Every structure is written in structure tokens, then in C-alpha cells.
C-alpha positions, 0 to 999 in steps of 0.5 A: 862510415861504409854502407852496407847492405843486407843479402836477405834469403827468406828469414836469414839475413846476412850484410855485406859490403857494398859501394865503394866495392874494391877488387876481390882476392880471388876475383880472376880465378879461373881457366882463363887468363887476363884478354889477350889481343890477337893478330888481327886486333880483337880480343878473345874474350875470358871467363872468370869462374868463381867458387860459389859459398855459403852465405853468413854463419853456419846455423846452429845444429839442434841437440838430438834430444830436440824435436824442434824442425830442422834448421833451413841450410844455409844460403849459398852465394857471392856477396857483391865484389869487383871483377874483370869487365864480363857481359853474361853469367851463369852458374855450373856444377859438377854433375851433369845429371844433378838438378839445381832445385831452388831459385837463383838470383844476380845483380850486377853493376854496369861498367864505370857507373855506381849504377846497380841492377835489380835482382834477376832470376836466372833460368835454372832449368837448362835442358840442352845438352849432348846427348847420354851416348854420344861422343861429345860425352866420351872423354869430357867432364860435361857439366850441369848449369843453369841457362847463361843471362845476358848482362851486358857490360858490367864490372861488379856481381852479386849472387844468392842461391835459395833452395826450393822451399818445399823440404827446405831443411832436407835440400841438398843442391850439387856440388861444385857450384861456380859463378861463370862470368863471360867476356865475349871480346870484340869481335875482328875488325873486318866484322865490325866494318873497320877496314884500316888494317888488312884481314888477318890470315884465317887460323886453320881451325877458322879456314876448316869452318869456313870450308864447310860452307864454300858451296854456298859463299867464299872461304872466309865469307861473312854471310852466306847471301839469301837466294829466291826458291829457284836458285836454293835447289842448288843447296842440295848438293851442299847437304850431300842428300840425293835429291827426291823426284820433287823437290820443296826447298824455300828460298834461302835466308841471310845467314850470318856465318861464324866469321860474321859474329866472330866466333873464336875457333880455336876455343871448339873441338877441331872435328865435326861431327854429323848424323845421317840426315835432318829429319826435324827441326827443335825451337828453342829460346835461349833463356838468356833475357830480352835486353839486348840489342839487335846490335849486341847479338854477335857479342851474345853469340860469342858469350854463349859459345864460350859458356857452352865450351869452357864452362860447361864442356861442350865441343861448340856452341848446343844449337845448330842456329841462332836468330835474333829479335830482329829475324837475323839467322845466324850460324850456330855449330860449326861444320855446314849450314846446310849439312847434318851437324849434330848439336847438342840442343835437346838431349835424347834428339840430338840425332838426326835433327837441328836446333834453332835458339830464338835469342831471348825469354819468352816465358813471359813475353811475346817472341818479336814477329821478325824472330817468329817469321825468320824461324819459318824461313829457316826451317822452309829452307833446311827441312827442304834439303831433306825433302821434309814437309814442315806440316808432317810429323815423324817418328824419332828414337830417343836417346835418353831423357827425363820425358821419354826413356832410352830407345823408346819411339816418339811421334813428334812434329817436324816442327817441334819446341824443346818442351815436346821432347823433353820436360822443360819450360823451353821454349817459352809458352808464347813462343811455343804457342807460335809453332803452329802457325810456322809449320804451316808458313814454312810449308807455303815458302817450300810451295807445299 
């Protein structure tokens, strides 16, 4: 007899087949086909998009004359099922303005094993998004979503969504709920350090992304090298900004380029979007959990990139920069690391700002010290290119959000947390508490 697993949400339970699992019809549904090799030998990755459904039998409707409380709504989710291998997941829905008021939990099975994880919470309130009136929203069905969660190489999944305990009888969840399972693919051989085969020619999209940094590194470079403070003064030219009478540019940190983390440049929209300048930096945590190794960070970024573009329908990855737990800085959205590239990181304040995400979740955990130090190094350099003092405050015009109405001039720290511009837990209380010291450290790196 096959074992069964009980799925319980509050007082409601249903039975689902546990092990062994067979592939489920529809498990491969989604916008992407099976992974296919490319000319340079890497796997580009794929996305499986699975519709979320009610678990168990429908709850009975009470008689109209019955005065007992209305029944609890049916729990939603997916029974345990085998799927194609994936490493990152998230839930999306149709209306980007709608909120998922409830608890989202998943458990996954490590590929090629019988080892299931415990239930993990998915961070529901993902407030990184393109601004309401931006070009990114035009002609694009931008979706709402949870934060993506990194689970490692997995081949089975189970999902449950519990509506908020308050007013559960009247609770509604957003329409079009889907579970997105992302395979990040493998980086090109040259990025992995295997040079047996010559590198493939750059695609036009990859050439354009790399060319945006050619004043800092050669075409096709996988990293932009670190420079001391004196040498970093020349980077002002790459920012296309007019230098002030006296500049305070911090030493440039080493930055892994999009080619370095293996971005598939054919996923994103071709054009780059810029704002006038950079007046502030918003610090985030990715909400993707802390269960990754630094060697996995490029795969995590490729998966997040695919989630942002294919699942959320953004033009590119939302952040301008990403930092892993070892303090390595990565180029995010394409367009040039020194330039004023518009991101999709802080709804209402993407104009004239840059977004920096530390890979991890810091609601309950302390951020690693190398990552905190990397924020100071990066902001000292990036803000210095635009003659901005990291200790200063600035007034930014809100583009609209849940904290400041559109058109409001908001005073903010030049280095702010996401929660300063939007009502959210991001970047987690433990990372947010480091920002005051980060402002001082970044200013010192600028020799202020």
C-alpha cells in the first residue's frame, strides 16, 4: 500500500499521495519548453508555471436560514508532485496591485533522492516593482508576486496557501495564482572556468550589455576589476556625469558582470532605460533565504533574473546590483554599472536612484559582515560618481506607493532601506539596523 500524507491548513485537511511520486499530467506546463543546449554549451534554464487549485472537496454552503458562521474558504495549493528539476520558486498572480493576504508554504524534494525538506515560508509581500507610470508597465502585463525562494536542486514540490486568520470566512486571494519553478541553467563554460572549448561569439544582446561597461573593462569581460581611490576618479567619465569642482569617489569594488554570472541576454528587453542622475541608493534583501553557498550565487541570480522577466513580466532583473554573503558585488540590470540605469526595486522611487539587494533574508538572521562592508564600498563608489555624500539626506518625488502618494516630496537618507520609501519589512530589521554605520563607512571611503 502506498503511503499517504495529510495536508492540514487550520482545521481543514486533505490527503495527498506522498511517495513514490510519479510525474503529474501538466507538470511541464508553462511558457518555456525543456532546456535546450546553446552554441556555447550552456543550458539556458527554464520555467514551469503550475496553476494553483483548491485542495480537497469544496466546503458545503450553509442554508440561507442558517445563522452559523460562514465556512472557512477552501485552502489552495498543489499536492506533492514530481516535476522537472528546478532550484528557485515563487507564486505569481494576475493583478500586480492586488495583495496576497495569507501564508504561503512549500516543501521540496532534493533531486534524485527521497529527502523532503520541512515546510518553508515564502515571503509574501514582495514590494520590488517598476514604478506605476514607467515605460516598464506599458504594454506589459506586470504581475504581482511573492519573493522568490532558493531551494536548491529539486525535482518535487508541494504547496499550501492559507488565507489570513482575520476574517478568513470573507478572505479572497488574488486571481490567476500560479506556482513558478525556475531552473537557472548552467553558466557558459568560460564562466565556469572550463576553457577546453573556445568561447562562443557574443550575441548582439550580449555585446550591447557588455559595451555599456567598456570604459571600465574590455568587451566580453566577466568582471570589472577593483581600483584604488585615485584611479577610480576616471570612472566619472563612464557615468556620463559632469565632475564637481572636487570629487569624493570611493575606491571601485570588484564587480562581476552579467557575462560573469551567465545572464542569458536574450531574455530581457533590448533597450536600456536611464534616469537623469543617481541621488540615492535603496538597500534590499532578496527574501530568497540564506540556504545558498557563495559558489551558488551566480545560479541564484540567473534564477532571480528569469523569475523577474518570465514570471513577473519585467524588462530585466529588478536590482541594479546584488551582493552575496561573501561580499561579492554583481552587476544587476543591464545598461552600465556606472550609469543611471532605472531599476524596478523600490516602487515609487526608482527614478534617480540605484537599488542594491543583498542575497538572503534578514528578518530573523544577521547579515554577514562581508556583505555589509560591500554595501559601504559599492555606495562610496557609485554615489561618488554623482557627487553624493552618503551621510546626506535628499528629497525624492514619489511616483506613488503604499506609503507616500504620487507627487509627494519625501526627505530620505541618501542610503535608505526599502522600508523608508515603502511600507514593507525589507531589507529585514537586522540589515536595516546596519545602515546608519554604513553611511559613515561609505563617507570615510570617499575621504569625507
